[in-house]
C-alpha angles and dihedrals in degrees: 000000000000098000094092096042107051114154106225094220092145091057092047092051093047091049091048093051092046089050090052091048093049096046108026107027091115090053092052091045087054090054088059093063101080091042090049093050093049092047093047090048093054093041096049092042094051093044092048093057120083111251091240090060092052091046090050092050093049092047092048091052091047091050093044097051103027114012145248097314095059090042090055092045090049091050093051092044094051092046091049091050089052095047090049088060093248100114097106093044090048092054091050090050092046090051091050092048093047092048092049094046094048092051092043090052093048091050101030105048096055091044090048091050091051092049090048092054100039125052091194094052091046091051091052094045097047098075090048090053090046090054092047092051100042103037107099110252091232090064096064095038090082098056090041091055091046093049102034103020122226130305142075094312092056088049091053091050091051089048092051092055091050098042102039102081099067095058091047093048096045094044089053090046092050092051091049092049093061105110111256091223090063091052091047091049091052091048090048089058089054101262116159122230090261092050091048089052097046100037103032117016102039096045091049092044094046097100090053091045090052089049087055090050089052091052091048090053091050093049091047090054091048089059093057095094095041092049089053088066089069096048102276111145129214131081092336091068097070089048093051092044090049090050094049094048096034088241100152093181094059092046092050092049090053090046092051090054092051093048094049092047091048093050094049095047092043095051094045095049092043090053090049090054093047093050090053 
C-alpha cells in the first residue's frame, strides 16, 4: 500500500543540511567562537589549579550545602578518580559540563520565565522542547559534525541541545507555581511587571529553578559518552576506547569516574536547592 507513496524525508533533510554546509558553514563556525572561548577558559583554569585546590573547593561546597558525610564522600571520590588515572579526563569533562550548564542557564532561564508568564509562548515552545528531549542524540550528531566539525566544542553543542529543556520547563513551572494572590498583592502596592518578577516570582521559584539546573547537570553528564563519539575528550573516551577494543576494564574505569562525578555534583546541587 505504501510502496508507491514514500515521502522522501531523508533526502529532503540531507539536502537541507548539505545546503546549509555549502552556504552557511562560516556562519556556524563563527557561532562556535563563544562556546570555544568559554570551554577553553574552564579547561585551562581547571588544569592550571593544583588537584588539592580543586578537591578542597569541592569538599568545602559539599560540607557547606550538605554536611560532613557528603564532604567525606566527595574527598574519597576525588582521590579515587585521581588514583585511577582519570584526573585529566575528569577536568575535561567538568569543563564541558560547566560550559554546557552556563550556556543552558543563560538561554534557558529567560525562556522559562517567558513560558511561565505567557500561555501562548509556552504552547509554541512545548513541541520544540519535546523534540529536543525525545529525538535520539545520535540523530543530531551527524548535522552537528557537518556544521561544526568534530571535537570538544561540537560535544558541548550536542550537550546543550540535549540538556537545555529541563531548565526551561522547570523555570516555567516555578514561575507558574507562584501563588497569584502574592503577585496581585505586589501589583496592588504599585510594583511594575519587572519588580514583580525580580522581587516576588523569581525568589519564590528559585528552588524549582535550581532543581531544573540539577537536571540539566545530570543530562549533560549523561551525554559524556555520546559526545566522545564525535571526538570530545574526557571521561567518555576510556569508555569508547574500551568498547572499540573490547577492553572491559578500561570501559569500567571510565564509567566509575562518570558515576562518581555525577553523584557528587547531584548531591551538591540538590542540597543547594533544598537550602533555598
